[in-house]
C-alpha positions, 0 to 999 in steps of 0.5 A: 653609082653604077648602072647595075646598082641603079637598077637594083635601086629601082627594083629592075626599072632602069632610069637615069639619076635625076636631081631633086624635083621642085616639090621634093626640094621644097619639102626638104628645105622646109624641114632642113632649114629650120633644123639647121637654125636650131642646131646652130642655136643650141651651141650658143648656150656653151658659147655664152657661158664661156664668154661670160665666165672667161672674165672671172679668171683662168682658174674658173674658166678651166673649171668650167671647161671640165664641168661643161665637157662632162655635162655635154658628153652626158647630154650628147649620149642622150640624143637617142631620145630624139632619134628614137622618138622621131621615126616612131612619131613620123610612122604613125603620122604617115599611117594616118594615126595622129593621136598615136603619133602624139602619144608616142612622143609623150612616151618619149618625153616621159622616158626622157624625164625618168632618165633625167632624174636618174642621171641627176641623182647619180651625177650628184653622187659621182660629181666629185670623183669624176672631176678628180679624174680630170684635175688635181688643182684644188681651185679648178676642181672647186670651180668645176664642181660648182658648175657641174652640180648646179648644171645637173639640175637642168638635165631632166628638163634638157632630156624632155627637150630632146625627146619633145624635139623628136616629137615635133620633128616626127610631126614634120615640124622643125620650125617650132624647135627653132623658135624655142631654141632661139628664144632659149639662147636669148633667155640663157644669155640674160639669166647668165649675166644676172646670176653671174654679175649682179647676183654675184654667184660667179660660175655657179650663176652661169650653170644656174642660168643654163639649168633654168633656161633648159627647164623653161624650154621643157615647160614650153614643150610640155605646154605644146604637147598638152595642147596637142594631146587635148586636141586629139584626145590623147592621154598624158598619163606616165608611160613609155609605150611597149617597154621592151621595144622602147628600151631595146631601141633606145639601147641600140641607138645609144650603142650607135652613139657610143661608137661614134663618140669613141671614134671622135675621142680617138681622133682628138687623142691621136691629134694630141699625140702628134705634138702641140703645134699639130694639136692646135692646128687640128683643134681649129680644123675640127672646130670648123668641121663641126660647124660645117657638120651642122648643115649636113646634119640638118639634111639628116634630120629632114631625112629622119622625119620624111622617111619615117612618115613615108614608110608609115604611109606605105610608100616604099618606092617614094622612100627610095626616090627620096633617099637617092635625092637626099644623097644628091643633096648631101653630096652637093652641099658637101661639095659647096662647103668643101670648095668654100673652105678650100678657098678660105684655108689660106686666110682663115687661120688668123681669125683663130690663132697668131702663132706662125708655126700653127698658121704654117700647117693649118691650110693643109689640114683644112684642105684635106678635111674639105676633100672629104666633105661630099662623102660626109654629106652622103654618110650623114644623109644615109645615117638619117635615112636609116634612123628614120626607117627605125633600122637601129639594130643594123646601125648599132652593130654596123657602127662597130666596124668603122670604129675598129677600122679607124682604130687601126688607121690611128695605130698606123699613124701614131707608129709612123710618127709624122710631124707638121703639115704631113701629120695633119694631112694623114690624120684627116686622111685616116678620118675621112678616108678610113673612118668615114669611108668605111662607115659610108660603105656600111650605110650604102650596102644597107641602103641598096637592100630592101631589108630596112624598107619596112612599111606601116607602123612597127 
């Protein structure tokens, strides 16, 4: 950051950028480390399903791939329930209104339940035509239908879990979601085994185990919430707060999520257009990237909770200092992860694949992806900061700019028709140097202003 930009950041007070202080570092770690654990525990659901269903045959596994893709896409789009609940709860907590904070979380949980029921009913009606769009194989379609229609019964519980996680994060508690996520992963594995094999339900048993686990997790969160409501004299009656405000914020956050999903779909699509070898190497690199993203996303979750709390307490200057500190952390973690993956790039391939053609191009793809991890760290953090500030309108519309820019980069890449390692290098340059750089620019531009620094309860 330039000295001039730093002056703007501190409202005219010229200072030198400093590393995080001990107390601030402890505060960040207290939120980020448990959040990282919970983020890693959640994908174990699908991994457990895949491992157990894989022994039922390739047709069944293919069906599960389609069914799980549909259900995870739906759940992924609903992450706004956590991202809108966390800052609302944190602001009220920071303003000293803990009963209001708990009630805001309850409103989010009721909204999650309502959306979950609607998605369940609509999903059951649209399940077959949706699956038909993915495959024409009768065996695969039947397996996918069995998995999807049973899994959908877990949607109301899962959306309650997402909203309740936002409640606890807003209350500066990321340890409880970690405990529930870990216990849920263990229970899910046990139920899946029982339903798939001893009960003989096959792929439907896998879906049933996951749906039951999600519902049990929701019950655990409801019990925790009821205790908090009782302790603070808060009503548990159905409601979503100010409907206009809540639905507007939710719609804007969903728009932000949709633009991100479209960009990631373009990334995968462009990889598939490059060739089979290139797609295989990309898939491995993309899997590694998603794993590393958990560490960066944990910082973003900490940012959401801390920024919302401090703005609610009226501490705008502290939020600026916190934002700068979190950017240091994001960049630093990105540098460490990038350096680690650069060292492992030549040897990590055989863990995933044995094809010589894929192994030949994989290191270049990993090296290029790793270069942009420090930038990704800053982007993730600033996204979390602005979510914590409740700046959802800006995030929603600003998300369109990097999506369009990435679309142009993808078009240029496909038109050039590169092959081999060169194709993968340019693909990750398009994503990191194109999409992430433009996205980062929109976030930095906003962060350097004071428009998002709205204190008190919104």
